[in-house]
N, CA, C and O atoms as CSV, one atom per row, in Angstrom:
chain,resi,resn,atom,element,x,y,z
A,1,UNK,N,N,13.729,-2.019,-7.695
A,1,UNK,CA,C,15.122,-2.365,-7.521
A,1,UNK,C,C,15.212,-3.721,-6.825
A,1,UNK,O,O,14.495,-3.959,-5.853
A,2,UNK,N,N,16.054,-4.588,-7.291
A,2,UNK,CA,C,16.234,-5.902,-6.717
A,2,UNK,C,C,17.221,-5.824,-5.562
A,2,UNK,O,O,18.317,-5.288,-5.729
A,3,UNK,N,N,16.851,-6.355,-4.376
A,3,UNK,CA,C,17.791,-6.377,-3.265
A,3,UNK,C,C,19.009,-7.223,-3.606
A,3,UNK,O,O,18.911,-8.185,-4.366
A,4,UNK,N,N,20.133,-6.868,-3.051
A,4,UNK,CA,C,21.378,-7.582,-3.295
A,4,UNK,C,C,21.733,-8.453,-2.091
A,4,UNK,O,O,21.238,-8.224,-0.987
A,5,UNK,N,N,22.578,-9.438,-2.303
A,5,UNK,CA,C,23.095,-10.299,-1.241
A,5,UNK,C,C,24.612,-10.167,-1.223
A,5,UNK,O,O,25.306,-11.023,-1.772
A,6,UNK,N,N,25.144,-9.114,-0.602
A,6,UNK,CA,C,26.586,-8.882,-0.652
A,6,UNK,C,C,27.396,-9.860,0.197
A,6,UNK,O,O,28.608,-9.972,0.010
A,7,UNK,N,N,26.763,-10.557,1.109
A,7,UNK,CA,C,27.467,-11.490,1.973
A,7,UNK,C,C,26.761,-12.840,1.953
A,7,UNK,O,O,25.575,-12.936,1.639
A,8,UNK,N,N,27.505,-13.864,2.289
A,8,UNK,CA,C,26.924,-15.202,2.382
A,8,UNK,C,C,26.956,-15.635,3.843
A,8,UNK,O,O,27.986,-15.521,4.507
A,9,UNK,N,N,25.851,-16.122,4.330
A,9,UNK,CA,C,25.758,-16.647,5.689
A,9,UNK,C,C,25.290,-18.092,5.603
A,9,UNK,O,O,24.472,-18.437,4.750
A,10,UNK,N,N,25.812,-18.939,6.491
A,10,UNK,CA,C,25.459,-20.353,6.485
A,10,UNK,C,C,24.201,-20.666,7.287
A,10,UNK,O,O,23.508,-21.642,7.000
A,11,UNK,N,N,23.901,-19.838,8.295
A,11,UNK,CA,C,22.733,-20.099,9.135
A,11,UNK,C,C,21.942,-18.808,9.343
A,11,UNK,O,O,22.451,-17.706,9.140
A,12,UNK,N,N,20.706,-18.972,9.745
A,12,UNK,CA,C,19.847,-17.823,10.035
A,12,UNK,C,C,20.434,-16.994,11.171
A,12,UNK,O,O,20.486,-15.768,11.075
A,13,UNK,N,N,20.872,-17.640,12.236
A,13,UNK,CA,C,21.419,-16.893,13.372
A,13,UNK,C,C,22.696,-16.149,12.989
A,13,UNK,O,O,22.928,-15.041,13.473
A,14,UNK,N,N,23.523,-16.735,12.135
A,14,UNK,CA,C,24.730,-16.069,11.646
A,14,UNK,C,C,24.362,-14.830,10.831
A,14,UNK,O,O,25.010,-13.790,10.949
A,15,UNK,N,N,23.333,-14.944,10.017
A,15,UNK,CA,C,22.892,-13.804,9.208
A,15,UNK,C,C,22.381,-12.671,10.097
A,15,UNK,O,O,22.727,-11.510,9.882
A,16,UNK,N,N,21.567,-13.001,11.085
A,16,UNK,CA,C,21.025,-11.972,11.975
A,16,UNK,C,C,22.162,-11.287,12.720
A,16,UNK,O,O,22.172,-10.061,12.834
A,17,UNK,N,N,23.120,-12.055,13.229
A,17,UNK,CA,C,24.271,-11.467,13.931
A,17,UNK,C,C,25.083,-10.573,13.001
A,17,UNK,O,O,25.462,-9.463,13.374
A,18,UNK,N,N,25.350,-11.060,11.786
A,18,UNK,CA,C,26.123,-10.279,10.817
A,18,UNK,C,C,25.418,-8.982,10.444
A,18,UNK,O,O,26.054,-7.934,10.327
A,19,UNK,N,N,24.109,-9.054,10.260
A,19,UNK,CA,C,23.343,-7.852,9.914
A,19,UNK,C,C,23.325,-6.872,11.082
A,19,UNK,O,O,23.420,-5.663,10.870
A,20,UNK,N,N,23.206,-7.370,12.307
A,20,UNK,CA,C,23.236,-6.480,13.479
A,20,UNK,C,C,24.563,-5.743,13.553
A,20,UNK,O,O,24.595,-4.549,13.851
A,21,UNK,N,N,25.658,-6.442,13.284
A,21,UNK,CA,C,26.981,-5.808,13.287
A,21,UNK,C,C,27.083,-4.729,12.218
A,21,UNK,O,O,27.879,-3.798,12.343
A,22,UNK,N,N,26.280,-4.854,11.173
A,22,UNK,CA,C,26.289,-3.884,10.077
A,22,UNK,C,C,25.215,-2.809,10.256
A,22,UNK,O,O,24.949,-2.036,9.336
A,23,UNK,N,N,24.595,-2.760,11.447
A,23,UNK,CA,C,23.666,-1.673,11.740
A,23,UNK,C,C,22.196,-2.008,11.668
A,23,UNK,O,O,21.364,-1.144,11.944
A,24,UNK,N,N,21.841,-3.226,11.309
A,24,UNK,CA,C,20.433,-3.634,11.233
A,24,UNK,C,C,20.021,-4.154,12.617
A,24,UNK,O,O,19.898,-5.361,12.829
A,25,UNK,N,N,19.810,-3.223,13.547
A,25,UNK,CA,C,19.686,-3.594,14.959
A,25,UNK,C,C,18.257,-3.799,15.442
A,25,UNK,O,O,18.055,-4.377,16.511
A,26,UNK,N,N,17.275,-3.350,14.700
A,26,UNK,CA,C,15.885,-3.455,15.162
A,26,UNK,C,C,15.208,-4.696,14.595
A,26,UNK,O,O,15.536,-5.162,13.504
A,27,UNK,N,N,14.257,-5.219,15.361
A,27,UNK,CA,C,13.479,-6.385,14.936
A,27,UNK,C,C,12.101,-5.919,14.483
A,27,UNK,O,O,11.305,-5.425,15.281
A,28,UNK,N,N,11.836,-6.082,13.211
A,28,UNK,CA,C,10.547,-5.711,12.652
A,28,UNK,C,C,9.635,-6.928,12.598
A,28,UNK,O,O,10.091,-8.062,12.450
A,29,UNK,N,N,8.357,-6.671,12.719
A,29,UNK,CA,C,7.335,-7.705,12.622
A,29,UNK,C,C,6.460,-7.385,11.409
A,29,UNK,O,O,6.070,-6.237,11.199
A,30,UNK,N,N,6.159,-8.409,10.619
A,30,UNK,CA,C,5.265,-8.224,9.478
A,30,UNK,C,C,3.839,-8.007,9.965
A,30,UNK,O,O,3.365,-8.702,10.864
A,31,UNK,N,N,3.171,-7.047,9.371
A,31,UNK,CA,C,1.741,-6.856,9.587
A,31,UNK,C,C,1.076,-6.910,8.224
A,31,UNK,O,O,1.758,-6.924,7.200
A,32,UNK,N,N,-0.228,-6.940,8.202
A,32,UNK,CA,C,-0.947,-7.037,6.929
A,32,UNK,C,C,-0.550,-5.935,5.954
A,32,UNK,O,O,-0.393,-6.191,4.760
A,33,UNK,N,N,-0.388,-4.718,6.449
A,33,UNK,CA,C,-0.140,-3.575,5.564
A,33,UNK,C,C,1.229,-2.940,5.746
A,33,UNK,O,O,1.450,-1.829,5.263
A,34,UNK,N,N,2.155,-3.606,6.427
A,34,UNK,CA,C,3.473,-3.012,6.591
A,34,UNK,C,C,4.309,-3.733,7.626
A,34,UNK,O,O,4.226,-4.950,7.794
A,35,UNK,N,N,5.120,-2.942,8.318
A,35,UNK,CA,C,5.999,-3.457,9.359
A,35,UNK,C,C,5.753,-2.679,10.632
A,35,UNK,O,O,5.353,-1.515,10.600
A,36,UNK,N,N,5.997,-3.336,11.757
A,36,UNK,CA,C,5.997,-2.586,13.000
A,36,UNK,C,C,7.189,-3.014,13.832
A,36,UNK,O,O,7.683,-4.137,13.732
A,37,UNK,N,N,7.627,-2.087,14.647
A,37,UNK,CA,C,8.761,-2.306,15.527
A,37,UNK,C,C,8.333,-1.831,16.910
A,37,UNK,O,O,7.819,-0.722,17.061
A,38,UNK,N,N,8.547,-2.671,17.917
A,38,UNK,CA,C,8.138,-2.315,19.272
A,38,UNK,C,C,9.047,-1.241,19.864
A,38,UNK,O,O,8.568,-0.335,20.547
A,39,UNK,N,N,10.339,-1.331,19.613
A,39,UNK,CA,C,11.292,-0.371,20.167
A,39,UNK,C,C,12.300,0.002,19.106
A,39,UNK,O,O,13.140,-0.845,18.804
A,40,UNK,N,N,12.306,1.155,18.521
A,40,UNK,CA,C,11.402,2.250,18.848
A,40,UNK,C,C,10.002,1.955,18.304
A,40,UNK,O,O,9.853,1.244,17.310
A,41,UNK,N,N,9.009,2.491,18.944
A,41,UNK,CA,C,7.621,2.279,18.505
A,41,UNK,C,C,7.474,2.918,17.120
A,41,UNK,O,O,7.546,4.136,16.958
A,42,UNK,N,N,7.265,2.047,16.133
A,42,UNK,CA,C,7.311,2.504,14.749
A,42,UNK,C,C,6.436,1.608,13.886
A,42,UNK,O,O,6.423,0.389,14.055
A,43,UNK,N,N,5.712,2.213,12.971
A,43,UNK,CA,C,4.959,1.472,11.961
A,43,UNK,C,C,5.353,2.013,10.595
A,43,UNK,O,O,5.406,3.225,10.385
A,44,UNK,N,N,5.625,1.105,9.673
A,44,UNK,CA,C,6.052,1.483,8.331
A,44,UNK,C,C,5.129,0.862,7.297
A,44,UNK,O,O,4.802,-0.322,7.376
A,45,UNK,N,N,4.714,1.659,6.333
A,45,UNK,CA,C,3.970,1.151,5.175
A,45,UNK,C,C,4.990,0.735,4.113
A,45,UNK,O,O,6.157,1.116,4.211
A,46,UNK,N,N,4.587,-0.026,3.116
A,46,UNK,CA,C,5.541,-0.485,2.095
A,46,UNK,C,C,6.340,0.655,1.446
A,46,UNK,O,O,7.512,0.470,1.118
A,47,UNK,N,N,5.740,1.797,1.262
A,47,UNK,CA,C,6.462,2.910,0.634
A,47,UNK,C,C,7.440,3.604,1.587
A,47,UNK,O,O,8.204,4.470,1.161
A,48,UNK,N,N,7.423,3.231,2.876
A,48,UNK,CA,C,8.281,3.862,3.878
A,48,UNK,C,C,9.585,3.123,4.122
A,48,UNK,O,O,10.418,3.596,4.895
A,49,UNK,N,N,9.788,1.963,3.477
A,49,UNK,CA,C,11.016,1.209,3.716
A,49,UNK,C,C,11.487,0.523,2.444
A,49,UNK,O,O,10.733,0.356,1.486
A,50,UNK,N,N,12.753,0.132,2.464
A,50,UNK,CA,C,13.363,-0.615,1.368
A,50,UNK,C,C,13.919,-1.921,1.895
A,50,UNK,O,O,14.388,-1.989,3.032
A,51,UNK,N,N,13.869,-2.955,1.076
A,51,UNK,CA,C,14.540,-4.212,1.377
A,51,UNK,C,C,15.936,-4.087,0.783
A,51,UNK,O,O,16.095,-4.053,-0.438
A,52,UNK,N,N,16.946,-4.018,1.643
A,52,UNK,CA,C,18.322,-3.821,1.187
A,52,UNK,C,C,18.969,-5.125,0.724
A,52,UNK,O,O,19.751,-5.142,-0.226
A,53,UNK,N,N,18.632,-6.205,1.406
A,53,UNK,CA,C,19.137,-7.521,1.018
A,53,UNK,C,C,18.297,-8.582,1.716
A,53,UNK,O,O,17.522,-8.281,2.624
A,54,UNK,N,N,18.461,-9.810,1.285
A,54,UNK,CA,C,17.761,-10.932,1.900
A,54,UNK,C,C,18.660,-12.148,1.846
A,54,UNK,O,O,19.576,-12.228,1.027
A,55,UNK,N,N,18.385,-13.102,2.737
A,55,UNK,CA,C,19.151,-14.341,2.785
A,55,UNK,C,C,18.180,-15.481,3.051
A,55,UNK,O,O,17.395,-15.430,3.998
A,56,UNK,N,N,18.238,-16.511,2.210
A,56,UNK,CA,C,17.361,-17.679,2.341
A,56,UNK,C,C,18.124,-18.830,2.985
A,56,UNK,O,O,19.324,-19.007,2.777
A,57,UNK,N,N,17.386,-19.603,3.773
A,57,UNK,CA,C,17.964,-20.786,4.414
A,57,UNK,C,C,16.977,-21.925,4.282
A,57,UNK,O,O,15.783,-21.761,4.531
A,58,UNK,N,N,17.486,-23.086,3.886
A,58,UNK,CA,C,16.631,-24.257,3.731
A,58,UNK,C,C,16.997,-25.280,4.784
A,58,UNK,O,O,18.173,-25.550,5.030
A,59,UNK,N,N,15.966,-25.850,5.407
A,59,UNK,CA,C,16.198,-26.869,6.431
A,59,UNK,C,C,16.891,-28.077,5.839
A,59,UNK,O,O,16.516,-28.545,4.764
A,60,UNK,N,N,17.909,-28.591,6.535
A,60,UNK,CA,C,18.658,-29.740,6.031
A,60,UNK,C,C,17.822,-31.013,6.020
A,60,UNK,O,O,17.899,-31.808,5.083
A,61,UNK,N,N,17.028,-31.199,7.062
A,61,UNK,CA,C,16.270,-32.442,7.153
A,61,UNK,C,C,14.828,-32.297,6.682
A,61,UNK,O,O,14.186,-33.284,6.322
A,62,UNK,N,N,14.321,-31.069,6.684
A,62,UNK,CA,C,12.917,-30.872,6.333
A,62,UNK,C,C,12.775,-29.572,5.528
A,62,UNK,O,O,13.012,-28.491,6.068
A,63,UNK,N,N,12.396,-29.658,4.260
A,63,UNK,CA,C,12.231,-28.448,3.449
A,63,UNK,C,C,11.231,-27.461,4.043
A,63,UNK,O,O,11.280,-26.272,3.728
A,64,UNK,N,N,10.330,-27.934,4.895
A,64,UNK,CA,C,9.357,-27.043,5.521
A,64,UNK,C,C,10.010,-26.135,6.557
A,64,UNK,O,O,9.388,-25.177,7.015
A,65,UNK,N,N,11.262,-26.424,6.933
A,65,UNK,CA,C,11.982,-25.606,7.899
A,65,UNK,C,C,12.711,-24.438,7.241
A,65,UNK,O,O,13.608,-23.852,7.847
A,66,UNK,N,N,12.346,-24.102,6.041
A,66,UNK,CA,C,13.007,-23.022,5.319
A,66,UNK,C,C,12.601,-21.667,5.866
A,66,UNK,O,O,11.477,-21.481,6.333
A,67,UNK,N,N,13.540,-20.714,5.802
A,67,UNK,CA,C,13.261,-19.369,6.296
A,67,UNK,C,C,14.037,-18.348,5.476
A,67,UNK,O,O,14.922,-18.690,4.691
A,68,UNK,N,N,13.681,-17.098,5.681
A,68,UNK,CA,C,14.351,-15.992,5.005
A,68,UNK,C,C,14.488,-14.851,6.005
A,68,UNK,O,O,13.612,-14.636,6.843
A,69,UNK,N,N,15.586,-14.130,5.909
A,69,UNK,CA,C,15.773,-12.923,6.709
A,69,UNK,C,C,15.951,-11.758,5.730
A,69,UNK,O,O,16.730,-11.837,4.780
A,70,UNK,N,N,15.219,-10.690,5.983
A,70,UNK,CA,C,15.296,-9.480,5.167
A,70,UNK,C,C,16.007,-8.400,5.971
A,70,UNK,O,O,15.708,-8.212,7.150
A,71,UNK,N,N,16.933,-7.695,5.356
A,71,UNK,CA,C,17.540,-6.501,5.937
A,71,UNK,C,C,16.782,-5.320,5.346
A,71,UNK,O,O,16.764,-5.135,4.130
A,72,UNK,N,N,16.156,-4.520,6.209
A,72,UNK,CA,C,15.338,-3.410,5.734
A,72,UNK,C,C,15.799,-2.109,6.356
A,72,UNK,O,O,16.361,-2.088,7.451
A,73,UNK,N,N,15.553,-1.024,5.640
A,73,UNK,CA,C,15.854,0.302,6.169
A,73,UNK,C,C,14.693,1.235,5.853
A,73,UNK,O,O,14.122,1.209,4.763
A,74,UNK,N,N,14.362,2.063,6.845
A,74,UNK,CA,C,13.272,3.021,6.662
A,74,UNK,C,C,13.793,4.249,5.944
A,74,UNK,O,O,15.002,4.457,5.849
A,75,UNK,N,N,12.896,5.047,5.448
A,75,UNK,CA,C,13.276,6.306,4.791
A,75,UNK,C,C,13.969,7.236,5.779
A,75,UNK,O,O,14.701,8.139,5.373
A,76,UNK,N,N,13.740,7.019,7.093
A,76,UNK,CA,C,14.364,7.824,8.147
A,76,UNK,C,C,15.699,7.257,8.596
A,76,UNK,O,O,16.325,7.808,9.502
A,77,UNK,N,N,16.153,6.163,7.982
A,77,UNK,CA,C,17.454,5.595,8.302
A,77,UNK,C,C,17.455,4.550,9.401
A,77,UNK,O,O,18.526,4.123,9.832
A,78,UNK,N,N,16.292,4.125,9.869
A,78,UNK,CA,C,16.224,3.064,10.875
A,78,UNK,C,C,16.372,1.731,10.162
A,78,UNK,O,O,15.640,1.436,9.217
A,79,UNK,N,N,17.331,0.924,10.624
A,79,UNK,CA,C,17.635,-0.343,9.969
A,79,UNK,C,C,17.338,-1.515,10.893
A,79,UNK,O,O,17.626,-1.467,12.088
A,80,UNK,N,N,16.755,-2.576,10.320
A,80,UNK,CA,C,16.441,-3.748,11.101
A,80,UNK,C,C,16.232,-4.965,10.235
A,80,UNK,O,O,16.501,-4.945,9.034
A,81,UNK,N,N,15.746,-6.035,10.863
A,81,UNK,CA,C,15.550,-7.301,10.163
A,81,UNK,C,C,14.122,-7.792,10.342
A,81,UNK,O,O,13.438,-7.469,11.313
A,82,UNK,N,N,13.701,-8.586,9.366
A,82,UNK,CA,C,12.449,-9.331,9.422
A,82,UNK,C,C,12.844,-10.784,9.183
A,82,UNK,O,O,13.581,-11.077,8.241
A,83,UNK,N,N,12.370,-11.681,10.012
A,83,UNK,CA,C,12.567,-13.103,9.740
A,83,UNK,C,C,11.219,-13.717,9.441
A,83,UNK,O,O,10.205,-13.334,10.024
A,84,UNK,N,N,11.213,-14.675,8.527
A,84,UNK,CA,C,9.965,-15.273,8.080
A,84,UNK,C,C,10.232,-16.686,7.591
A,84,UNK,O,O,11.237,-16.945,6.929
A,85,UNK,N,N,9.337,-17.585,7.919
A,85,UNK,CA,C,9.357,-18.908,7.298
A,85,UNK,C,C,8.763,-18.730,5.907
A,85,UNK,O,O,7.828,-17.947,5.743
A,86,UNK,N,N,9.267,-19.417,4.924
A,86,UNK,CA,C,8.765,-19.250,3.555
A,86,UNK,C,C,7.259,-19.366,3.531
A,86,UNK,O,O,6.695,-20.405,3.873
A,87,UNK,N,N,6.622,-18.301,3.130
A,87,UNK,CA,C,5.193,-18.338,2.917
A,87,UNK,C,C,4.338,-18.357,4.160
A,87,UNK,O,O,3.112,-18.361,4.051
A,88,UNK,N,N,4.937,-18.369,5.342
A,88,UNK,CA,C,4.140,-18.498,6.563
A,88,UNK,C,C,3.154,-17.357,6.729
A,88,UNK,O,O,2.028,-17.574,7.177
A,89,UNK,N,N,3.558,-16.144,6.374
A,89,UNK,CA,C,2.697,-14.990,6.580
A,89,UNK,C,C,2.086,-14.464,5.286
A,89,UNK,O,O,1.295,-13.521,5.311
A,90,UNK,N,N,2.439,-15.051,4.185
A,90,UNK,CA,C,2.029,-14.522,2.883
A,90,UNK,C,C,0.523,-14.416,2.734
A,90,UNK,O,O,0.032,-13.483,2.098
A,91,UNK,N,N,-0.207,-15.337,3.299
A,91,UNK,CA,C,-1.657,-15.348,3.126
A,91,UNK,C,C,-2.313,-14.091,3.676
A,91,UNK,O,O,-3.294,-13.618,3.102
A,92,UNK,N,N,-1.803,-13.535,4.771
A,92,UNK,CA,C,-2.432,-12.384,5.395
A,92,UNK,C,C,-1.899,-11.038,4.955
A,92,UNK,O,O,-2.383,-10.010,5.430
A,93,UNK,N,N,-0.916,-11.003,4.060
A,93,UNK,CA,C,-0.307,-9.743,3.664
A,93,UNK,C,C,-1.047,-9.090,2.505
A,93,UNK,O,O,-1.625,-9.765,1.653
A,94,UNK,N,N,-1.015,-7.763,2.496
A,94,UNK,CA,C,-1.607,-7.017,1.393
A,94,UNK,C,C,-0.776,-7.229,0.127
A,94,UNK,O,O,0.368,-7.676,0.196
A,95,UNK,N,N,-1.356,-6.906,-1.018
A,95,UNK,CA,C,-0.640,-7.020,-2.283
A,95,UNK,C,C,0.631,-6.169,-2.255
A,95,UNK,O,O,1.675,-6.600,-2.745
A,96,UNK,N,N,0.549,-4.969,-1.688
A,96,UNK,CA,C,1.705,-4.069,-1.636
A,96,UNK,C,C,2.847,-4.682,-0.821
A,96,UNK,O,O,4.015,-4.561,-1.191
A,97,UNK,N,N,2.501,-5.341,0.293
A,97,UNK,CA,C,3.537,-5.980,1.104
A,97,UNK,C,C,4.116,-7.198,0.399
A,97,UNK,O,O,5.327,-7.414,0.433
A,98,UNK,N,N,3.274,-7.988,-0.230
A,98,UNK,CA,C,3.770,-9.143,-0.984
A,98,UNK,C,C,4.726,-8.693,-2.088
A,98,UNK,O,O,5.772,-9.307,-2.302
A,99,UNK,N,N,4.364,-7.629,-2.780
A,99,UNK,CA,C,5.211,-7.108,-3.839
A,99,UNK,C,C,6.533,-6.586,-3.282
A,99,UNK,O,O,7.582,-6.782,-3.895
A,100,UNK,N,N,6.490,-5.931,-2.138
A,100,UNK,CA,C,7.701,-5.384,-1.531
A,100,UNK,C,C,8.662,-6.480,-1.112
A,100,UNK,O,O,9.875,-6.310,-1.237
A,101,UNK,N,N,8.152,-7.605,-0.615
A,101,UNK,CA,C,8.987,-8.676,-0.102
A,101,UNK,C,C,9.295,-9.762,-1.120
A,101,UNK,O,O,9.990,-10.732,-0.817
A,102,UNK,N,N,8.774,-9.593,-2.326
A,102,UNK,CA,C,9.015,-10.593,-3.374
A,102,UNK,C,C,10.502,-10.715,-3.657
A,102,UNK,O,O,11.193,-9.715,-3.852
A,103,UNK,N,N,10.982,-11.935,-3.676
A,103,UNK,CA,C,12.394,-12.203,-3.936
A,103,UNK,C,C,12.548,-12.516,-5.418
A,103,UNK,O,O,11.922,-13.441,-5.936
A,104,UNK,N,N,13.373,-11.751,-6.084
A,104,UNK,CA,C,13.576,-11.914,-7.528
A,104,UNK,C,C,14.608,-12.967,-7.820
A,104,UNK,O,O,14.904,-13.235,-8.985
């Protein structure tokens, strides 16, 4: 299933704030084989979560400043965000994680 972008945000910080207001309150960190969240202490494999939507941002002065924020939800209903610079973590991710985060 392709994630949808139901809202438009102009900046990364605006997107994170908007997503938090919509219930995506936890901060997830990418790991090689999934996601982890410090509070609540949680680890998710690719099959344990869905990417509900994503938002891309490109740096105005430097294309290398591009980033993406993913809104994700676990099968248990825990919702949060992942922020990533384009491709910054791609090298260390498993195929399953790369496939899960692929933007169509």
